C-alpha positions as CSV (number, residue, x, y, z in Angstrom):
1,M,56.8,64.0,-46.7
2,D,54.6,65.9,-44.4
3,N,51.0,67.0,-45.3
4,G,50.7,69.4,-42.5
5,P,49.3,69.1,-39.0
6,M,46.5,66.6,-38.2
7,S,44.1,66.9,-35.3
8,T,44.7,64.2,-32.7
9,A,41.0,63.6,-32.3
10,P,38.0,63.9,-34.7
11,A,35.5,66.8,-34.5
12,F,33.2,66.3,-31.5
13,I,29.7,65.0,-32.2
14,A,27.3,66.0,-29.4
15,P,25.0,63.3,-27.9
16,T,21.6,63.0,-29.6
17,Q,18.2,61.7,-28.4
18,H,16.2,59.3,-30.5
19,T,12.8,57.7,-30.3
20,D,13.2,56.1,-33.8
21,P,15.5,53.0,-33.6
22,Q,16.6,53.4,-37.2
23,A,17.6,57.0,-36.5
24,A,19.6,55.9,-33.5
25,L,21.3,53.3,-35.6
26,A,22.1,55.8,-38.3
27,Q,23.7,58.1,-35.7
28,V,25.8,55.2,-34.4
29,Q,27.0,54.5,-37.9
30,R,27.8,58.1,-38.5
31,I,29.9,58.4,-35.3
32,Y,31.7,55.1,-35.9
33,Q,32.5,55.9,-39.5
34,Q,33.9,59.3,-38.5
35,Q,36.1,57.8,-35.8
36,I,37.3,54.9,-38.0
37,D,38.1,57.2,-40.9
38,H,40.1,59.4,-38.6
39,L,42.2,56.5,-37.4
40,R,42.7,55.1,-40.9
41,Q,43.8,58.4,-42.3
42,A,46.3,58.9,-39.5
43,M,47.6,55.4,-39.9
44,Q,48.1,55.9,-43.7
45,R,50.1,59.0,-43.0
46,F,52.1,57.3,-40.3
47,V,53.0,54.4,-42.6
48,A,54.0,57.0,-45.3
49,G,56.5,58.4,-42.8
50,D,54.7,61.6,-41.8
51,T,55.2,63.1,-38.3
52,L,51.9,63.3,-36.5
53,D,51.1,66.0,-34.0
54,G,50.9,63.9,-30.8
55,P,49.0,60.8,-30.0
56,V,46.0,60.1,-32.3
57,R,42.8,58.9,-30.6
58,A,39.3,57.9,-31.8
59,C,36.5,56.4,-29.6
60,Y,33.6,54.1,-29.9
61,P,30.0,55.3,-30.1
62,Y,27.7,54.4,-27.2
63,V,24.0,54.0,-26.7
64,R,22.4,54.8,-23.3
65,I,19.0,54.8,-21.8
66,E,17.7,56.1,-18.4
67,T,14.6,55.0,-16.7
68,S,13.1,56.0,-13.4
69,T,10.5,53.3,-13.0
70,V,10.3,49.5,-12.8
71,A,7.3,49.6,-15.1
72,R,7.9,48.2,-18.6
73,A,5.8,46.8,-21.5
74,D,4.8,43.2,-20.9
75,T,6.8,40.9,-23.2
76,A,7.2,37.1,-23.6
77,L,10.9,37.7,-24.6
78,A,13.7,37.0,-22.2
79,Y,15.5,40.2,-23.3
80,G,14.8,43.6,-24.7
81,F,14.3,45.4,-21.3
82,V,16.3,46.6,-18.3
83,E,15.5,45.4,-14.8
84,G,14.7,48.7,-13.1
85,P,15.4,52.4,-12.6
86,G,18.9,53.6,-13.5
87,R,21.3,54.5,-16.3
88,Y,22.3,51.7,-18.7
89,E,24.7,51.9,-21.6
90,T,27.2,50.0,-23.8
91,T,29.8,50.9,-26.4
92,L,29.2,49.7,-29.9
93,T,31.3,48.6,-32.8
94,R,30.9,47.6,-36.5
95,P,27.4,48.9,-37.0
96,D,27.7,47.7,-40.5
97,L,28.1,44.1,-39.5
98,F,25.6,44.4,-36.6
99,A,23.1,46.8,-38.2
100,S,20.1,44.4,-38.0
101,Y,21.0,43.2,-34.5
102,Y,21.4,46.8,-33.1
103,A,18.3,48.0,-34.8
104,E,16.2,45.2,-33.2
105,Q,17.8,45.8,-29.7
106,F,17.0,49.5,-30.0
107,R,13.5,48.8,-31.1
108,L,12.8,46.4,-28.1
109,L,14.3,48.9,-25.6
110,Q,12.2,51.7,-26.9
111,A,9.0,49.6,-27.0
112,S,9.6,48.2,-23.5
113,H,10.3,51.5,-21.7
114,G,9.1,54.3,-24.0
115,V,12.2,56.4,-23.3
116,A,14.6,58.0,-25.8
117,L,17.8,56.3,-26.8
118,E,20.9,58.6,-26.3
119,V,23.7,58.1,-28.8
120,G,27.0,59.7,-28.5
121,T,30.8,59.3,-28.5
122,S,32.2,57.4,-25.6
123,H,35.6,57.8,-23.9
124,Q,36.6,54.3,-24.8
125,P,39.4,54.4,-27.3
126,I,39.4,52.3,-30.5
127,P,42.6,50.3,-30.7
128,I,44.4,51.0,-33.9
129,H,44.5,47.2,-34.8
130,F,40.7,47.1,-34.8
131,S,40.4,50.0,-37.3
132,F,41.9,48.2,-40.2
133,A,39.6,47.2,-43.1
134,E,39.3,43.5,-44.0
135,H,42.2,43.5,-46.5
136,D,44.5,46.1,-44.8
137,H,47.9,44.8,-43.7
138,V,49.7,48.1,-43.2
139,E,51.5,47.2,-40.0
140,G,53.5,44.5,-41.8
141,S,55.2,47.2,-44.0
142,L,56.6,49.0,-40.9
143,G,60.2,48.6,-39.7
144,P,61.0,47.7,-36.1
145,E,61.6,51.4,-35.0
146,R,58.4,52.6,-36.7
147,R,56.4,49.8,-35.1
148,L,57.7,50.8,-31.7
149,L,56.8,54.4,-32.3
150,M,53.3,53.3,-33.3
151,R,52.7,52.3,-29.6
152,D,53.3,55.9,-28.6
153,T,51.1,57.3,-31.4
154,F,48.0,55.1,-31.3
155,D,45.9,53.3,-28.7
156,L,46.6,49.6,-28.4
157,P,44.2,46.9,-27.2
158,D,43.5,47.2,-23.4
159,L,42.7,43.9,-21.8
160,T,41.1,45.6,-18.8
161,A,38.3,46.9,-21.2
162,M,37.5,43.5,-22.7
163,D,37.2,40.9,-19.9
164,D,34.1,38.7,-19.4
165,G,33.0,39.9,-16.1
166,I,29.5,40.9,-17.3
167,A,28.9,37.5,-18.9
168,N,30.3,35.7,-15.9
169,G,28.1,37.6,-13.5
170,T,31.0,39.0,-11.5
171,W,31.0,42.6,-12.8
172,Q,30.1,45.2,-10.2
173,P,29.5,48.9,-11.1
174,R,31.7,51.6,-9.5
175,A,29.9,54.6,-7.9
176,G,28.1,56.6,-10.5
177,E,28.9,54.0,-13.3
178,A,26.2,53.0,-15.7
179,H,24.9,49.4,-15.8
180,P,25.7,47.4,-18.9
181,L,23.2,47.0,-21.8
182,S,25.2,44.2,-23.5
183,L,27.3,41.2,-22.4
184,F,30.2,42.5,-24.4
185,T,31.9,45.9,-24.7
186,A,32.9,47.2,-28.1
187,P,36.6,46.3,-27.6
188,R,35.7,42.8,-26.5
189,V,33.6,42.4,-29.7
190,D,36.4,43.7,-31.9
191,Y,38.9,41.5,-30.2
192,S,36.8,38.4,-31.0
193,L,36.2,39.5,-34.6
194,H,39.9,39.8,-35.0
195,R,40.5,36.4,-33.6
196,L,37.8,34.8,-35.7
197,R,39.6,35.8,-38.9
198,H,42.8,34.2,-37.5
199,Y,41.4,30.9,-36.2
200,T,38.8,30.2,-38.9
201,G,40.3,31.7,-42.0
202,T,37.0,33.5,-42.9
203,A,35.6,37.0,-42.3
204,P,33.1,37.5,-39.5
205,E,30.6,38.8,-42.0
206,W,30.1,35.2,-43.3
207,F,29.2,33.6,-40.0
208,Q,25.6,32.4,-39.9
209,N,23.1,32.4,-37.0
210,F,23.2,28.6,-36.6
211,V,26.6,27.0,-35.9
212,L,27.6,23.3,-36.0
213,F,30.9,22.2,-34.4
214,T,32.6,19.0,-35.1
215,N,35.8,17.3,-34.0
216,Y,36.5,15.3,-37.3
217,Q,37.5,16.4,-40.8
218,F,35.2,13.8,-42.2
219,Y,32.2,15.9,-41.3
220,I,33.7,19.0,-43.0
221,D,34.4,17.0,-46.2
222,E,30.8,16.0,-46.3
223,F,29.6,19.6,-45.5
224,V,31.7,20.9,-48.4
225,R,30.2,18.3,-50.7
226,L,26.7,19.2,-49.6
227,G,27.5,23.0,-49.9
228,H,28.6,22.7,-53.5
229,A,25.6,20.5,-54.3
230,E,23.3,23.3,-52.9
231,M,25.1,25.9,-55.0
232,A,24.4,23.8,-58.1
233,R,20.6,24.0,-57.4
234,P,19.0,27.2,-58.8
235,D,16.2,26.8,-56.3
236,S,18.3,26.3,-53.2
237,E,17.4,28.4,-50.1
238,Y,21.1,29.1,-49.7
239,T,22.8,31.9,-51.8
240,A,26.5,31.2,-51.2
241,F,29.0,28.8,-49.9
242,I,32.1,30.1,-48.2
243,E,35.4,28.3,-47.6
244,P,38.6,29.3,-45.8
245,G,40.4,32.1,-47.4
246,N,36.9,33.7,-48.0
247,V,36.5,31.7,-51.2
248,V,33.0,32.3,-52.4
249,T,30.8,30.1,-54.5
250,R,27.5,31.7,-55.5
251,R,24.4,29.7,-56.2
252,T,23.8,28.9,-59.8
253,G,22.1,31.9,-61.5
254,L,23.4,34.5,-59.0
255,A,26.0,37.1,-60.1
256,A,29.3,37.5,-58.2
257,A,29.2,40.2,-55.5
258,P,31.9,42.9,-55.1
259,G,34.8,41.4,-53.2
260,D,34.1,37.8,-54.1
261,A,37.3,37.7,-56.3
262,L,39.5,38.7,-53.4
263,G,39.1,35.3,-51.8
264,T,42.0,32.9,-52.3
265,P,42.5,29.4,-50.8
266,P,45.1,29.5,-48.0
267,P,48.4,27.6,-48.4
268,R,47.4,25.7,-45.3
269,L,44.2,25.4,-43.3
270,P,43.9,27.6,-40.2
271,Q,43.6,26.1,-36.8
272,M,39.8,25.8,-36.8
273,P,38.6,26.2,-40.4
274,A,35.0,27.5,-40.8
275,Y,32.6,26.9,-43.7
276,H,29.4,28.9,-44.3
277,L,26.2,27.9,-46.1
278,V,24.7,31.4,-46.4
279,R,21.1,32.4,-46.5
280,A,20.0,35.9,-47.4
281,D,18.6,36.5,-43.8
282,N,21.8,35.2,-42.2
283,S,20.0,32.2,-40.8
284,G,22.1,29.7,-42.7
285,I,24.6,27.2,-41.3
286,T,28.2,27.7,-40.2
287,M,30.3,24.6,-39.6
288,V,33.6,24.7,-37.7
289,N,36.1,21.9,-37.3
290,I,37.4,22.6,-33.8
291,G,39.7,19.6,-33.7
292,V,40.1,17.5,-30.6
293,G,40.1,18.9,-27.0
294,P,38.3,21.4,-24.8
295,A,40.8,24.2,-25.2
296,N,39.8,24.8,-28.9
297,A,36.2,24.3,-28.0
298,K,36.4,27.1,-25.4
299,T,38.5,29.4,-27.6
300,I,36.2,29.3,-30.6
301,T,32.9,29.7,-28.6
302,D,34.5,32.6,-26.7
303,H,34.7,34.4,-30.0
304,I,31.7,33.3,-31.9
305,A,29.5,34.3,-28.9
306,V,30.0,38.0,-29.8
307,L,28.1,37.4,-33.0
308,R,25.0,36.4,-30.9
309,P,24.0,33.3,-32.9
310,H,20.6,31.7,-32.3
311,A,22.1,28.3,-31.5
312,W,25.2,26.2,-31.7
313,M,25.4,22.4,-31.6
314,M,28.1,19.8,-31.3
315,L,28.2,16.9,-33.8
316,G,31.0,14.6,-33.1
317,H,32.2,11.2,-32.1
318,C,32.3,9.8,-28.6
319,A,33.2,6.7,-26.6
320,G,30.1,4.7,-25.6
321,L,30.3,3.7,-22.0
322,R,27.4,1.2,-21.9
323,N,27.6,-2.4,-23.0
324,S,24.2,-2.1,-24.6
325,Q,25.4,0.6,-27.1
326,Q,26.6,-0.3,-30.6
327,L,29.1,1.5,-32.8
328,G,27.1,4.0,-34.8
329,D,24.5,4.6,-32.1
330,Y,23.6,8.2,-31.3
331,V,23.8,10.0,-28.0
332,L,21.6,13.0,-27.2
333,A,23.1,14.8,-24.3
334,H,20.7,15.9,-21.6
335,A,23.3,16.5,-18.9
336,Y,27.1,17.0,-18.7
337,V,30.0,16.0,-16.5
338,R,32.6,18.7,-16.8
339,E,36.1,17.3,-16.4
340,D,37.4,19.6,-19.1
341,H,38.6,22.2,-16.6
342,V,39.1,25.0,-19.1
343,L,36.0,26.9,-17.8
344,D,36.5,26.4,-14.1
345,E,37.6,30.0,-13.5
346,D,34.7,31.4,-15.5
347,L,31.8,29.1,-14.6
348,P,32.1,27.2,-11.3
349,L,31.5,23.5,-11.4
350,W,28.5,23.8,-9.1
351,V,26.6,25.6,-11.8
352,P,24.3,23.1,-13.6
353,I,24.2,23.1,-17.4
354,P,20.5,22.4,-18.2
355,A,19.2,20.7,-21.3
356,L,17.2,23.1,-23.5
357,A,13.9,21.6,-24.5
358,E,13.7,23.4,-27.9
359,I,17.1,22.0,-29.0
360,Q,16.5,18.5,-27.6
361,L,13.1,18.2,-29.3
362,A,14.6,19.4,-32.6
363,L,17.5,17.0,-32.5
364,E,15.3,14.1,-31.6
365,Q,12.8,14.9,-34.4
366,A,15.7,15.3,-36.8
367,V,17.1,11.8,-36.0
368,A,13.6,10.4,-36.6
369,D,13.2,12.3,-39.9
370,V,16.6,11.4,-41.3
371,T,16.7,7.7,-40.2
372,R,12.9,7.2,-40.7
373,I,12.8,5.5,-37.4
374,A,10.2,6.7,-34.9
375,G,8.5,5.8,-31.6
376,P,10.0,3.1,-29.3
377,D,12.2,1.9,-32.2
378,L,14.2,5.2,-32.0
379,K,15.6,4.1,-28.7
380,R,17.4,1.3,-30.5
381,I,19.7,3.7,-32.2
382,M,19.7,6.8,-30.0
383,R,20.2,7.1,-26.2
384,T,19.4,10.2,-24.2
385,G,21.8,10.6,-21.2
386,T,24.7,12.2,-19.5
387,V,27.8,13.0,-21.5
388,A,31.2,13.4,-19.8
389,S,33.9,15.6,-21.3
390,T,37.5,15.1,-20.2
391,D,40.7,17.0,-20.9
392,N,42.7,13.7,-20.7
393,R,42.5,11.7,-24.0
394,N,44.1,8.7,-22.3
395,W,41.8,8.7,-19.2
396,E,41.4,4.9,-19.4
397,L,45.2,4.5,-18.7
398,L,45.0,6.2,-15.3
399,P,45.5,3.8,-12.3
400,D,42.8,2.4,-10.1
401,N,40.0,3.2,-12.6
402,R,39.2,6.5,-10.8
403,P,37.7,8.2,-13.9
404,Q,35.7,5.1,-14.7
405,R,34.2,5.1,-11.2
406,R,33.2,8.8,-11.5
407,F,31.6,8.3,-14.9
408,S,29.6,5.4,-13.5
409,Q,28.5,7.4,-10.5
410,S,27.4,10.2,-12.8
411,R,25.4,7.8,-14.9
412,A,27.3,8.9,-18.0
413,V,26.5,7.1,-21.2
414,A,29.2,8.7,-23.4
415,L,32.5,10.4,-23.2
416,D,34.2,13.0,-25.4
417,M,36.5,16.0,-25.0
418,E,34.5,19.0,-26.3
419,S,30.7,18.7,-25.7
420,A,30.5,19.9,-22.1
421,T,32.8,22.9,-22.9
422,I,30.5,24.0,-25.8
423,A,27.4,23.5,-23.7
424,A,28.9,25.3,-20.7
425,N,30.0,28.3,-22.8
426,G,26.6,28.4,-24.4
427,F,25.1,28.6,-21.0
428,R,27.7,31.3,-19.9
429,F,27.1,33.4,-23.0
430,R,23.3,32.9,-23.3
431,V,23.6,31.0,-26.6
432,P,21.2,28.1,-26.9
433,Y,23.2,24.8,-27.2
434,G,22.8,21.1,-27.9
435,T,24.8,17.9,-28.4
436,L,24.3,14.9,-30.6
437,L,27.2,12.4,-30.7
438,C,27.9,9.2,-32.5
439,V,29.5,6.2,-30.7
440,S,32.7,5.4,-32.5
441,D,34.3,3.1,-30.0
442,K,33.7,1.4,-26.6
443,P,37.0,1.3,-24.7
444,L,35.5,-0.1,-21.5
445,H,34.3,-3.1,-23.5
446,G,37.3,-3.9,-25.7
447,E,35.9,-2.2,-28.8
448,I,38.6,0.3,-29.9
449,K,38.9,1.9,-33.3
450,L,40.8,-0.2,-35.8
451,P,41.6,1.3,-39.3
452,G,39.2,-0.9,-41.3
453,M,36.4,-0.6,-38.8
454,A,36.9,3.1,-38.5
455,N,36.8,3.7,-42.3
456,Q,33.6,1.7,-42.7
457,F,32.0,3.5,-39.8
458,Y,32.9,6.9,-41.1
459,R,31.5,6.1,-44.6
460,E,28.2,4.9,-43.1
461,R,27.6,7.4,-40.4
462,V,29.1,10.8,-41.2
463,D,26.6,11.7,-44.0
464,Q,23.6,10.7,-41.9
465,H,24.9,12.4,-38.8
466,L,25.5,15.7,-40.6
467,R,22.1,15.6,-42.3
468,I,20.5,15.1,-38.9
469,G,22.3,18.3,-37.6
470,M,21.2,20.3,-40.6
471,R,17.7,19.0,-40.3
472,A,17.6,20.1,-36.7
473,I,18.5,23.6,-37.8
474,D,15.7,23.5,-40.3
475,I,13.3,22.6,-37.5
476,L,14.6,25.3,-35.2
477,R,14.4,27.9,-37.9
478,Q,10.8,27.0,-38.9
479,G,9.8,27.0,-35.2
480,G,10.8,30.7,-34.8
481,V,14.1,31.8,-33.3
482,Q,12.4,33.8,-30.6
483,R,11.5,30.6,-28.8
484,L,15.2,29.6,-28.6
485,H,16.3,32.5,-26.4
486,S,14.9,31.1,-23.2
487,R,14.7,32.7,-19.7
488,K,16.5,29.6,-18.5
489,L,19.7,31.2,-19.8
490,R,19.1,34.6,-18.1
491,S,20.4,35.6,-14.6
492,F,18.7,37.7,-11.9
493,S,20.0,41.0,-13.2
494,E,20.4,40.5,-16.9
495,V,21.6,42.8,-19.7
496,A,18.9,44.0,-22.1
497,F,20.6,42.9,-25.4
498,Q,20.0,39.4,-26.7
């Protein structure tokens, strides 16, 4: 069947100038929808067996500003402005998902510089894989020959357009090239949105602006219990609880939304399952079980970073390295020893990872609130100190005690395999970060996990530890999220987008 010739590109939409951020957003949405519709229609015809007239291409929208002066409006924010004269731009994707975020970035740019925002169609192709709707799986219906032909008909992901050079501070503009407005290009964002579905089993739309990571399923079990308890409360501040497979439980009294029924529990959990306690303003809590090890910690934070959360924090277990510590004690990390190695190529080891005062104070206050212990007595159950993260789970078996000597020299008080990675990637991607661990064993002092001890420990501590993390998020939310995005996380020549 052939429905006649189809244009290889959508009709051209000329660039437009906007002083109203909402008008600029509407134009971005118009261009993106036009381009995506073109790709989807072409793909539907391709799957149906039609012969298309040459390669089909659609491109991302862009936003651009030009300024000729270093002058800008005074602001206490660490973002929302460009550094000086020049041309700045970025490609944009999913203006439905990022509508509020884009509108706020546009507003801040216009307020800071008083110049128009230019919106147009870029030359950056949209890979066909990133055009599919949430429940489209059309490629799976193609035979091998047709899948091979698809490579000649549509643009595929181009890794050269989605590296992390901007975030890493290594990107250099070519002659005449605009400076970036955002840490991430549109293809890089789309790539991560695609990966989030795969790794977490939930759609990017459900992710909230505060994220908790854990390395134990016990925490997830308790989060699920608390999530369903919140949904049973008609007066809960949360509106929905989402589980892998996009299974939606709405708060008592709220009607189901379109699409809720499409969620189904997966036959097996994904690699890093995510659970979302949703608030109407997206400032709820997402919790992800990253499992054990720095590779997963880097992978998931690489991708969640494109959602620009307000903070992420690690809640997990650790080895206590000091004889004075007891099983069940808490460790609030104020420094990190990075022996995880997964970020060595992106963030040199000589880069310090500072503690962020806002996160530290919130976690300390949360421990006091939940345990009802304050003042000097708080030091009996919580120690502030350096946390070392290693990529070798059996570090204590290495000869000559070399790791033990290094940990002692660094003044480390606890050891795990994920916290330094999560903090370092927070630093790299300008996402506020923090760590509160719970001592579950003391290998240097002969206290290793035994089944009976472990089960009792988990029963007694997991609920309290999780409630501390959730209380810390309450404190951060109430304090105002603008305070979180500190200048401490911004470089000399920083992008304008948060």
